[in-house]
C-alpha positions as CSV (number, residue, x, y, z in Angstrom):
1,M,-42.2,25.9,-19.3
2,G,-39.6,28.4,-19.9
3,S,-36.8,27.2,-22.1
4,A,-37.4,23.5,-21.4
5,R,-38.6,22.6,-24.9
6,R,-35.7,24.5,-26.6
7,D,-33.2,22.9,-24.1
8,L,-34.6,19.4,-24.9
9,K,-34.2,20.0,-28.6
10,S,-30.5,20.8,-28.1
11,F,-29.7,17.4,-26.5
12,P,-28.2,14.5,-28.4
13,K,-30.8,12.6,-30.5
14,A,-30.5,9.5,-28.4
15,V,-31.3,11.5,-25.2
16,Q,-34.2,13.3,-27.0
17,R,-35.6,9.9,-27.9
18,H,-35.2,8.6,-24.4
19,F,-37.0,11.6,-22.9
20,G,-39.7,11.5,-25.6
21,Q,-40.5,7.9,-24.7
22,A,-40.7,8.7,-21.0
23,L,-42.9,11.8,-21.6
24,Y,-45.2,9.8,-23.9
25,A,-45.6,7.1,-21.2
26,A,-46.4,9.8,-18.7
27,Q,-49.1,11.2,-21.0
28,A,-50.6,7.7,-21.2
29,G,-50.7,7.4,-17.4
30,E,-47.7,5.1,-17.2
31,E,-44.3,5.5,-15.6
32,Y,-41.1,4.9,-17.6
33,P,-38.4,2.9,-15.9
34,A,-35.9,5.8,-15.9
35,V,-38.3,8.0,-13.9
36,K,-38.1,8.8,-10.2
37,A,-39.7,11.3,-7.9
38,L,-37.7,14.4,-7.4
39,E,-37.0,14.8,-3.7
40,G,-38.3,17.9,-1.9
41,F,-41.5,18.2,-3.8
42,G,-43.8,16.1,-1.7
43,G,-44.6,12.7,-3.3
44,R,-44.7,11.7,-6.9
45,S,-46.2,14.7,-8.6
46,V,-42.8,16.2,-9.7
47,L,-40.8,13.5,-11.5
48,E,-37.3,13.4,-13.0
49,I,-36.1,11.4,-16.1
50,V,-32.4,10.6,-16.0
51,A,-30.4,9.6,-19.1
52,D,-26.8,8.7,-19.4
53,H,-25.1,9.3,-22.8
54,E,-21.4,9.2,-23.7
55,S,-20.3,9.6,-20.0
56,D,-22.7,12.6,-19.5
57,T,-25.9,12.7,-17.5
58,W,-29.0,14.5,-18.8
59,R,-32.1,15.2,-16.8
60,A,-35.6,16.4,-17.5
61,V,-38.1,17.3,-14.7
62,Y,-41.9,17.4,-15.3
63,T,-45.0,17.5,-13.2
64,V,-48.2,15.4,-13.4
65,R,-49.8,17.4,-10.6
66,F,-52.6,18.7,-12.8
67,A,-55.2,16.3,-14.2
68,G,-54.9,15.9,-17.9
69,V,-51.9,18.1,-18.3
70,L,-48.1,17.4,-18.2
71,Y,-45.7,20.3,-17.8
72,V,-42.0,19.9,-18.5
73,L,-40.4,22.2,-16.0
74,H,-36.7,21.9,-16.7
75,A,-34.2,20.0,-18.9
76,F,-30.5,20.1,-18.4
77,Q,-27.2,18.4,-18.5
78,K,-25.9,17.6,-15.1
79,K,-22.4,19.0,-14.8
80,S,-21.6,18.7,-11.1
81,K,-19.2,15.9,-10.2
82,K,-20.3,16.0,-6.5
83,G,-22.7,13.2,-6.2
84,I,-26.1,12.7,-7.7
85,A,-27.9,15.5,-6.0
86,T,-29.7,18.1,-8.2
87,P,-27.8,21.5,-7.9
88,R,-29.6,24.2,-5.8
89,T,-29.8,26.6,-8.8
90,D,-31.7,24.0,-10.8
91,L,-34.0,23.2,-7.9
92,D,-34.8,26.9,-7.5
93,L,-35.6,27.2,-11.2
94,I,-37.8,24.1,-11.0
95,K,-39.8,25.6,-8.1
96,K,-40.2,28.9,-10.0
97,R,-41.5,27.1,-13.1
98,L,-43.8,24.8,-11.0
99,A,-45.4,28.0,-9.6
100,A,-45.8,29.3,-13.1
101,A,-47.3,26.0,-14.2
102,E,-49.8,26.3,-11.3
103,R,-50.8,29.8,-12.4
104,D,-51.1,28.6,-16.1
105,H,-53.3,25.7,-15.1
106,R,-55.5,27.8,-12.9
107,E,-55.9,30.4,-15.8
108,R,-56.9,27.6,-18.2
109,Q,-59.6,26.4,-15.8
110,N,-61.3,29.8,-15.8
């Protein structure tokens, strides 16, 4: 959704590989070890992959809410030094893209 694919492609190769393995596992119905539920989205339908690389932290958020479809909602480098919480601006963008994914999925069903 949005710029998530382009953003992922701009990450270091090792991070791309890590996220690719996690997304491949999700497509196969499995959960990669570096995946956790993103808080505030009600359960395990919105998940976050975390990768550390050269003292930086990278994240990708995706949803498995829709049967047979995986939407990558957001991919970003965490820049905040204040704890591990996802910044409000990123959460707002994820919510917006999740709503767009819901619309897209509904349209594909019709």
